[in-house]
C-alpha positions as CSV (number, residue, x, y, z in Angstrom):
1,M,23.3,1.1,56.2
2,Y,22.1,-2.3,55.0
3,K,21.8,-3.6,58.6
4,Q,20.1,-0.5,59.7
5,L,17.4,-1.1,57.0
6,Q,16.9,-4.7,58.3
7,T,16.3,-3.5,61.8
8,K,14.1,-0.5,61.2
9,C,12.2,-2.1,58.3
10,C,11.1,1.4,57.1
11,R,9.4,1.0,53.7
12,K,10.3,4.4,52.5
13,L,14.0,3.8,53.2
14,K,13.8,0.4,51.6
15,I,12.3,1.8,48.4
16,T,14.9,4.5,48.3
17,F,17.6,1.9,48.7
18,I,16.2,-0.2,45.8
19,R,15.9,2.9,43.6
20,A,19.5,3.8,44.3
21,I,20.8,0.4,43.5
22,T,18.7,-0.2,40.3
23,T,19.2,3.4,39.0
24,T,23.0,3.6,39.4
25,S,23.7,0.0,38.2
26,T,24.5,-0.3,34.5
27,T,22.9,-3.8,34.3
28,P,19.7,-5.1,35.9
29,T,20.2,-6.3,39.4
30,P,19.0,-9.9,40.3
31,S,15.8,-9.9,42.3
32,N,17.2,-12.2,44.9
33,T,19.6,-9.5,46.0
34,F,16.8,-7.9,48.0
35,I,15.3,-11.0,49.5
36,P,16.5,-10.2,53.1
37,I,14.8,-6.8,53.0
38,F,11.3,-7.6,51.7
39,N,8.8,-10.1,53.0
40,N,5.4,-9.4,51.3
41,A,3.9,-9.5,47.8
42,T,3.7,-5.7,47.3
43,D,7.4,-5.4,48.0
44,Y,8.3,-8.1,45.5
45,I,6.1,-6.6,42.8
46,Y,7.9,-3.3,43.3
47,I,11.3,-5.0,42.9
48,N,10.2,-6.9,39.8
49,N,8.7,-3.7,38.3
50,R,12.1,-2.0,38.8
51,Q,13.8,-4.9,37.1
52,I,11.4,-4.9,34.1
53,N,11.9,-1.2,33.7
54,A,15.7,-1.7,33.8
55,F,15.5,-4.5,31.1
56,I,13.3,-2.2,28.9
57,K,15.8,0.7,29.2
58,S,18.6,-1.6,28.3
59,K,16.7,-2.7,25.1
60,N,16.3,-6.2,26.4
61,P,12.5,-7.0,25.9
62,N,13.0,-10.8,26.0
63,S,14.4,-10.7,29.5
64,A,11.6,-8.3,30.6
65,L,8.9,-10.7,29.2
66,E,10.6,-13.7,30.9
67,L,10.6,-11.9,34.2
68,F,7.0,-10.9,33.6
69,H,5.8,-14.4,33.0
70,N,7.7,-15.7,36.1
71,M,6.0,-13.2,38.4
72,Q,3.3,-14.7,40.7
73,F,1.8,-11.3,41.4
74,R,1.5,-8.3,39.1
75,D,-0.1,-4.9,39.3
76,T,-1.2,-2.1,36.9
77,V,2.4,-0.7,36.8
78,T,3.7,-4.0,35.6
79,Y,1.5,-4.0,32.6
80,N,2.0,-0.3,32.0
81,L,5.7,-0.7,31.7
82,L,5.4,-3.3,29.0
83,I,2.5,-1.8,27.1
84,S,4.1,1.7,26.9
85,S,7.4,0.1,25.8
86,S,8.4,0.6,22.2
87,C,10.5,-2.6,22.3
88,L,7.5,-5.0,22.1
89,P,5.6,-5.8,18.8
90,P,2.2,-3.9,18.7
91,K,0.2,-7.1,18.7
92,K,2.0,-8.5,21.7
93,A,1.6,-5.2,23.6
94,F,-2.1,-5.1,22.9
95,H,-2.5,-8.8,24.0
96,L,-1.0,-7.8,27.4
97,F,-3.7,-5.1,27.6
98,T,-6.5,-7.6,27.0
99,Q,-4.9,-9.8,29.7
100,M,-5.4,-7.1,32.3
101,G,-9.1,-7.3,32.0
102,L,-9.1,-11.1,32.1
103,F,-7.1,-11.2,35.3
104,G,-9.1,-8.4,37.0
105,I,-6.4,-5.8,37.0
106,R,-7.9,-2.4,36.6
107,E,-6.5,0.0,34.0
108,S,-5.2,3.4,34.9
109,S,-5.1,6.6,32.9
110,T,-1.5,5.7,31.9
111,T,-2.7,2.4,30.6
112,F,-5.4,3.8,28.4
113,A,-3.2,6.6,27.1
114,S,-0.4,4.2,26.2
115,V,-2.7,1.6,24.5
116,I,-4.5,4.2,22.5
117,A,-1.2,5.6,21.3
118,L,-0.2,2.0,20.4
119,C,-3.4,1.6,18.3
120,T,-2.8,4.9,16.6
121,N,0.7,4.1,15.5
122,A,0.0,0.5,14.6
123,G,-3.2,1.2,12.7
124,F,-5.5,-0.8,15.0
125,C,-8.8,0.9,14.2
126,I,-11.2,-1.7,15.5
127,E,-9.1,-2.4,18.6
128,G,-8.8,1.4,19.3
129,S,-12.6,1.7,19.1
130,Q,-12.9,-1.1,21.7
131,V,-10.5,0.7,24.0
132,H,-12.7,3.8,23.6
133,C,-15.6,1.8,25.0
134,R,-13.6,0.8,28.1
135,V,-12.6,4.4,28.6
136,V,-16.2,5.4,28.7
137,K,-17.2,2.5,30.9
138,F,-14.6,3.3,33.6
139,G,-15.0,7.0,33.4
140,F,-11.7,8.1,32.0
141,L,-13.1,10.2,29.1
142,N,-12.7,13.5,31.0
143,N,-9.0,12.8,31.7
144,V,-7.0,15.2,29.6
145,F,-4.3,12.6,28.7
146,V,-6.7,9.8,27.8
147,G,-9.1,12.2,26.0
148,G,-6.2,13.8,24.1
149,A,-4.9,10.3,23.1
150,L,-8.4,9.5,21.7
151,V,-8.5,12.7,19.8
152,G,-5.2,11.8,18.2
153,F,-6.4,8.3,17.5
154,Y,-9.4,9.5,15.5
155,M,-7.5,12.2,13.7
156,G,-4.9,9.6,12.7
157,F,-7.7,7.6,11.0
158,K,-9.0,10.9,9.4
159,L,-12.3,10.7,11.4
160,S,-12.2,14.4,12.1
161,G,-15.9,14.6,13.0
162,V,-15.5,12.2,16.0
163,A,-12.2,13.8,17.0
164,V,-13.7,17.3,17.1
165,E,-16.7,16.1,19.1
166,L,-14.3,14.5,21.7
167,F,-12.2,17.6,21.7
168,D,-15.2,19.8,22.5
169,E,-16.2,17.5,25.3
170,L,-12.9,17.7,27.1
171,P,-13.2,19.7,30.3
172,E,-9.6,20.8,30.0
173,R,-7.6,21.3,26.8
174,N,-3.9,21.8,27.1
175,L,-1.5,22.9,24.3
176,A,-0.7,19.3,23.5
177,V,-4.3,18.5,22.6
178,W,-4.6,21.6,20.4
179,N,-1.4,20.6,18.6
180,V,-2.9,17.1,18.0
181,M,-5.8,18.7,16.2
182,L,-3.5,21.0,14.2
183,R,-1.4,18.0,13.2
184,G,-4.4,16.0,12.1
185,F,-5.8,18.7,9.9
186,C,-2.4,19.4,8.5
187,E,-1.9,15.7,7.5
188,M,-5.4,15.6,6.0
189,G,-4.6,18.6,3.9
190,D,-7.6,20.5,5.2
191,L,-6.2,24.0,5.4
192,E,-9.5,25.7,6.2
193,E,-10.1,23.6,9.3
194,L,-6.4,24.1,10.3
195,L,-6.7,27.8,10.1
196,G,-10.1,27.7,11.8
197,F,-8.6,25.8,14.8
198,Y,-5.7,28.2,15.0
199,S,-8.1,31.1,15.2
200,R,-10.2,29.3,17.8
201,M,-6.9,28.6,19.7
202,C,-6.0,32.2,19.8
203,F,-9.5,33.3,20.8
204,E,-9.5,30.9,23.8
205,G,-6.2,32.4,25.0
206,V,-4.0,29.4,24.2
207,E,-0.5,30.6,22.9
208,P,0.9,28.4,20.1
209,N,4.4,27.1,20.4
210,E,7.0,26.0,17.9
211,V,5.2,22.7,17.2
212,S,2.0,24.5,16.4
213,F,3.8,26.8,13.9
214,C,5.5,23.8,12.2
215,Y,2.1,22.3,11.4
216,L,0.7,25.7,10.3
217,L,3.6,26.4,8.0
218,R,3.4,22.9,6.6
219,G,-0.3,23.3,5.8
220,C,0.4,26.6,4.0
221,S,3.2,24.9,2.1
222,S,1.1,22.0,0.9
223,N,-1.7,24.3,-0.2
224,R,0.5,27.1,-1.6
225,R,-1.1,29.7,0.6
226,F,1.5,32.5,0.5
227,H,-0.4,35.2,2.4
228,E,-1.2,33.0,5.4
229,G,2.3,31.7,5.5
230,R,3.7,35.2,5.6
231,M,1.4,35.9,8.5
232,F,2.7,32.9,10.5
233,Q,6.3,34.0,9.6
234,S,5.6,37.3,11.3
235,C,4.4,35.5,14.4
236,V,7.5,33.2,14.7
237,L,9.8,36.2,14.1
238,K,8.0,38.1,16.9
239,M,8.3,35.1,19.3
240,G,12.0,34.5,18.3
241,L,11.4,31.0,17.2
242,V,13.4,31.2,13.9
243,E,16.7,31.6,15.8
244,S,15.9,29.1,18.6
245,N,14.2,26.3,16.7
246,V,15.6,24.7,13.6
247,F,12.4,22.9,12.7
248,V,10.5,26.2,12.5
249,A,13.3,27.7,10.3
250,N,13.2,24.6,8.1
251,G,9.4,25.0,7.8
252,L,9.9,28.6,6.5
253,V,12.4,27.4,3.9
254,D,10.0,24.7,2.8
255,F,7.1,27.1,2.7
256,Y,8.9,29.6,0.5
257,S,10.2,26.8,-1.7
258,S,6.8,25.3,-2.2
259,C,5.3,28.6,-3.1
260,G,8.0,29.1,-5.8
261,C,9.6,32.0,-4.0
262,F,13.2,30.9,-4.2
263,V,14.7,34.3,-3.1
264,G,12.7,34.1,0.2
265,A,13.7,30.4,0.7
266,R,17.4,31.2,0.1
267,K,17.2,34.2,2.5
268,C,15.6,32.0,5.2
269,L,18.2,29.4,4.7
270,E,21.0,31.9,5.1
271,E,19.5,33.2,8.4
272,I,19.7,29.8,10.0
273,K,22.7,29.7,12.3
274,F,23.1,25.9,12.2
275,E,21.8,24.6,8.9
276,D,21.0,20.9,8.9
277,V,20.3,18.4,6.2
278,I,16.6,19.2,6.2
279,S,17.2,22.9,5.2
280,W,19.5,22.1,2.3
281,N,17.5,19.2,1.0
282,S,14.3,21.2,1.1
283,L,15.6,23.8,-1.2
284,V,17.3,21.3,-3.5
285,S,14.0,19.4,-3.8
286,V,12.0,22.4,-4.8
287,Y,14.5,23.5,-7.4
288,A,14.2,20.0,-8.9
289,D,10.4,19.9,-8.6
290,N,10.2,23.2,-10.6
291,N,12.5,21.9,-13.4
292,L,15.3,24.3,-12.4
293,V,18.0,21.8,-13.3
294,I,21.1,24.0,-13.2
295,E,20.1,25.6,-9.8
296,A,19.2,22.2,-8.3
297,L,22.6,20.7,-9.3
298,E,24.6,23.7,-8.2
299,F,22.9,23.7,-4.8
300,F,23.2,19.9,-4.6
301,N,27.0,20.0,-5.2
302,F,27.4,22.9,-2.8
303,M,25.5,20.9,-0.1
304,L,27.8,17.9,-0.6
305,K,30.9,20.1,-0.3
306,C,29.6,21.5,3.0
307,G,29.3,17.9,4.4
308,H,25.6,17.5,4.2
309,W,24.2,14.2,2.8
310,P,21.2,14.2,0.5
311,S,17.9,13.0,1.8
312,V,15.4,10.6,0.3
313,R,13.2,13.6,-0.6
314,S,16.0,15.3,-2.6
315,I,17.0,12.1,-4.4
316,V,13.4,11.3,-5.4
317,S,12.9,14.9,-6.6
318,F,15.9,14.6,-8.9
319,L,14.7,11.2,-10.2
320,N,11.2,12.7,-10.9
321,L,12.9,15.6,-12.7
322,C,14.8,13.1,-14.9
323,S,11.5,11.3,-15.6
324,R,9.8,14.5,-16.7
325,T,12.7,15.7,-18.9
326,K,13.6,12.2,-20.2
327,D,17.2,12.9,-19.2
328,T,18.7,9.4,-18.9
329,G,22.2,10.7,-18.5
330,L,21.4,12.8,-15.4
331,G,19.3,9.9,-14.1
332,K,22.2,7.5,-14.3
333,Q,24.4,10.0,-12.4
334,I,21.7,10.2,-9.7
335,H,21.6,6.4,-9.7
336,C,25.3,6.4,-8.8
337,C,24.6,8.7,-5.9
338,V,21.9,6.4,-4.8
339,V,24.3,3.5,-4.7
340,K,27.0,5.5,-3.0
341,F,24.8,6.7,-0.2
342,G,23.1,3.4,0.3
343,F,19.6,4.5,-0.7
344,D,19.2,1.5,-3.1
345,E,18.7,-0.9,-0.2
346,S,17.2,1.3,2.5
347,S,14.4,3.3,0.8
348,V,11.4,2.0,-1.0
349,F,10.6,5.4,-2.4
350,V,14.0,5.7,-4.0
351,Q,13.8,2.2,-5.5
352,S,10.4,2.9,-6.9
353,A,11.5,6.3,-8.3
354,L,14.5,4.7,-10.0
355,I,12.3,2.1,-11.7
356,D,9.8,4.8,-12.8
357,M,12.6,7.0,-14.1
358,Y,14.1,4.4,-16.3
359,G,10.7,3.3,-17.5
360,K,9.7,6.9,-18.5
361,C,13.0,7.3,-20.3
362,L,12.1,4.1,-22.3
363,D,15.1,2.3,-20.8
364,I,13.0,-0.7,-19.8
365,E,16.0,-3.0,-19.4
366,S,17.5,-0.8,-16.7
367,S,14.1,-0.6,-15.1
368,V,13.8,-4.4,-14.9
369,A,17.4,-4.7,-13.7
370,V,16.8,-2.4,-10.8
371,F,13.7,-4.4,-9.9
372,E,15.5,-7.7,-10.0
373,C,18.3,-6.4,-7.7
374,L,15.9,-5.3,-5.0
375,P,16.6,-6.9,-1.6
376,K,12.9,-7.2,-1.1
377,R,10.1,-6.6,-3.6
378,T,7.4,-4.3,-2.5
379,L,4.0,-3.2,-3.8
380,E,5.3,0.2,-4.6
381,C,8.2,-1.1,-6.7
382,S,6.1,-3.7,-8.4
383,N,3.6,-1.0,-9.4
384,S,6.4,1.2,-10.7
385,L,7.7,-1.6,-12.9
386,M,4.2,-2.5,-14.1
387,T,3.5,1.2,-15.1
388,S,6.9,1.3,-16.9
389,L,6.1,-1.9,-18.8
390,S,2.7,-0.5,-19.7
391,H,4.2,2.7,-20.9
392,F,6.7,0.7,-23.0
393,G,3.8,-1.3,-24.6
394,A,4.8,-4.6,-23.0
395,S,1.2,-5.7,-22.2
396,E,1.9,-9.4,-21.8
397,D,4.7,-8.6,-19.3
398,V,2.3,-6.5,-17.3
399,V,-0.1,-9.5,-16.9
400,E,2.8,-11.8,-16.1
401,L,4.1,-9.4,-13.4
402,F,0.6,-9.4,-11.9
403,G,0.7,-13.2,-11.5
404,L,4.2,-12.9,-10.1
405,M,3.0,-10.5,-7.4
406,V,0.2,-12.8,-6.4
407,D,2.6,-15.8,-6.3
408,E,5.0,-13.9,-4.0
409,G,2.3,-12.8,-1.6
410,I,2.3,-9.1,-2.6
411,M,-1.3,-7.9,-2.3
412,P,-2.2,-5.8,-5.4
413,D,-4.0,-2.5,-4.9
414,E,-6.1,-0.3,-7.1
415,V,-3.0,0.9,-9.1
416,T,-2.1,-2.7,-9.9
417,V,-5.6,-3.7,-10.9
418,S,-6.1,-0.6,-13.1
419,T,-2.7,-1.0,-14.9
420,T,-3.3,-4.7,-15.5
421,L,-6.8,-4.0,-16.9
422,K,-5.4,-1.5,-19.3
423,A,-2.8,-4.1,-20.5
424,L,-5.6,-6.7,-20.9
425,S,-7.7,-4.3,-23.0
426,V,-5.1,-4.0,-25.6
427,S,-3.7,-7.5,-25.6
428,A,-5.1,-10.8,-26.8
429,P,-8.6,-11.2,-28.3
430,A,-9.6,-13.5,-25.4
431,S,-9.0,-10.7,-22.9
432,F,-12.8,-10.7,-22.0
433,T,-12.4,-13.8,-19.8
434,S,-9.3,-12.4,-18.1
435,S,-11.1,-9.0,-17.5
436,L,-14.0,-10.8,-15.9
437,L,-11.5,-12.7,-13.6
438,L,-9.8,-9.5,-12.7
439,H,-13.1,-7.8,-12.1
440,C,-13.9,-10.6,-9.6
441,F,-10.5,-10.0,-7.9
442,A,-11.3,-6.2,-7.7
443,L,-14.7,-7.0,-6.0
444,K,-13.1,-9.4,-3.6
445,S,-10.2,-7.1,-2.6
446,G,-12.5,-4.0,-2.3
447,V,-10.9,-1.8,-4.9
448,E,-13.8,-1.8,-7.4
449,G,-15.0,1.5,-6.1
450,D,-11.8,3.3,-7.2
451,T,-12.4,5.6,-10.1
452,A,-9.3,4.5,-12.0
453,V,-10.3,0.8,-11.6
454,A,-13.8,1.5,-12.8
455,C,-12.6,3.4,-15.8
456,S,-10.2,0.6,-16.7
457,L,-13.0,-1.9,-16.4
458,M,-15.3,0.2,-18.7
459,D,-12.5,0.5,-21.2
460,A,-11.7,-3.3,-21.1
461,Y,-15.3,-4.4,-21.5
462,S,-16.1,-1.9,-24.3
463,R,-13.1,-3.1,-26.3
464,C,-14.5,-6.6,-26.0
465,G,-17.9,-5.4,-27.3
466,H,-19.7,-5.6,-24.0
467,V,-20.9,-2.0,-23.7
468,E,-23.8,-3.0,-21.5
469,L,-21.3,-4.1,-18.8
470,S,-19.4,-0.9,-19.1
471,H,-22.6,1.0,-18.6
472,Q,-23.4,-1.0,-15.5
473,I,-20.0,-0.1,-14.0
474,F,-20.5,3.5,-15.0
475,E,-23.8,3.6,-13.1
476,T,-22.1,2.3,-9.9
477,V,-19.6,5.2,-9.8
478,R,-20.9,7.7,-7.3
479,T,-19.4,10.9,-8.6
480,P,-17.9,10.3,-12.1
481,N,-15.2,12.8,-13.1
482,A,-14.2,13.8,-16.7
483,I,-12.1,10.6,-17.0
484,G,-15.1,8.4,-16.1
485,F,-17.4,10.2,-18.5
486,T,-14.8,10.1,-21.3
487,S,-14.2,6.3,-20.8
488,M,-17.9,5.6,-21.2
489,I,-18.2,8.0,-24.2
490,N,-15.2,6.3,-25.8
491,G,-16.9,2.9,-25.2
492,Y,-20.0,4.1,-27.0
493,A,-18.0,5.5,-29.9
494,R,-15.9,2.4,-30.2
495,N,-19.0,0.3,-30.7
496,G,-20.8,2.6,-33.1
497,M,-23.2,4.1,-30.6
498,G,-22.8,7.8,-31.4
499,K,-26.2,8.9,-30.2
500,E,-25.7,7.3,-26.8
501,G,-22.3,9.0,-26.6
502,L,-23.7,12.4,-27.4
503,S,-26.5,11.9,-24.9
504,L,-23.9,11.1,-22.2
505,L,-21.9,14.1,-23.2
506,H,-25.0,16.3,-22.8
507,A,-25.5,14.9,-19.3
508,M,-21.8,15.5,-18.5
509,I,-22.1,19.2,-19.4
510,E,-25.3,19.5,-17.4
511,K,-23.6,18.2,-14.3
512,G,-20.9,20.8,-14.7
513,V,-18.1,18.4,-15.6
514,K,-15.7,20.0,-18.1
515,P,-14.9,17.7,-21.0
516,D,-11.3,16.9,-21.9
517,A,-9.8,16.8,-25.4
518,I,-11.8,13.7,-26.5
519,G,-14.9,15.0,-24.9
520,D,-14.5,18.3,-26.9
521,I,-14.7,16.4,-30.2
522,F,-18.0,14.9,-29.1
523,H,-19.1,18.3,-27.9
524,A,-18.4,19.6,-31.4
525,W,-20.6,16.9,-32.9
526,W,-23.3,17.6,-30.4
527,I,-23.3,21.3,-31.4
528,F,-23.3,20.3,-35.1
529,Y,-26.4,18.1,-34.6
530,A,-28.1,20.9,-32.6
531,V,-27.5,23.4,-35.3
532,Q,-29.2,21.1,-37.9
533,D,-32.5,21.5,-36.0
534,F,-32.5,25.2,-36.7
535,Y,-30.7,25.7,-40.0
536,T,-30.7,24.0,-43.4
537,K,-27.9,21.5,-44.0
538,P,-25.5,22.9,-46.7
539,K,-25.4,20.9,-49.9
540,S,-21.6,21.3,-50.3
541,F,-18.7,22.8,-48.4
542,F,-17.4,24.4,-51.6
């Protein structure tokens, strides 16, 4: 056969021969194996592309890159193989995409779809917008795969307006593109848009599948929309998806659990032929989230006896339950489970919940011990410890932890800045200078617009006697809520400026913002002063 190929030189047969060798071989075949067969650049590119594909499938990206760099000639397929590979770091893959344009190799629809998906998953917003420009330039915007990838990209960055506009301009919309829109609105928590797109989907004759109903049920779960969820349950029962798809069945369990209908959730769980860990953990988590300790523990133990391991969600729900009930004993038992199942090293959410649980139970030593044993300190865990220290009243330790985070290269966020400002406002008398420095840091890091940070700054400055600075910050808040108004009113009251506080309370009520408990006290004073204008002040209460 080999000699026959040499004599006939039939390209189709040669390609078939190469495919047979490279596909059946368990390891990549050396390129020089095929030297006697091929004698032009196109053939050698084809061989090397097959080899790169083999290296990628065998999870050997270094060898694939080495072969790529040694190639004298490359084509679009060569770049597509590497860009679409999940083995390469996102920055490296995007760099290869930019090389294509520099070397004059034209992108294909596969190239654009792959690199847009790469930008979506890696969070490359600016780079993705640049790719969008090239898509428009080379006329790929009407391609359903490229257009669908762009829709998913903008939905991923919560730019639903741009995504809907691109979606409407697509000449052809398959089910995958519709599901991208449903997923985007589901993750954004916008149930009205989610239901609106589902109605539009049905109106245009597109039949939803199991993926569509997973997003629809999740949206109803997040927003506690029982009526709509029951409607979707009727649809999936009619289509037979409950028996055939475990994800839809789990979505129903989660939906009923989130709506507090534990009977319905238990019934849906019992109807699943092959229950998996998601089904069990969903019900355990919701029992714990609703403070049903006995039911949660009974179901948790039953789940373990059936051979199902707990998930991160169920462990975190139990720890949050212990935080709310201040049950240190149960919290320590859950901590033992965390160590047993290896969550103490693998999950940031569990580590953070452990620190928070011990802090809210006022066992600050255990909270610090968990933090010190972390294999890697993260922003989430640092914020949890900082909140625990603040709750315990250790203000100086909060400030010290902030400095430790900066020294270790952990970039503070709005939670960090807000908690540190609260600690500064109740600590040393010289906290005004420190508050100014932290205010500068907030401006530099771009978190000064956060409502919690603004309220903490107002509180810190007013405690130092600088009410005018607090007022300036209050004016910069676009839509102040009850907490923002209360922080400013407290600042006025703290500095003996009662009339200004009452005036701000009046403005708060006019804007339709409902006062909290502290605001109600000022509201009572405001009514008292208003009554004085119409009635005579009594000489004595007795």
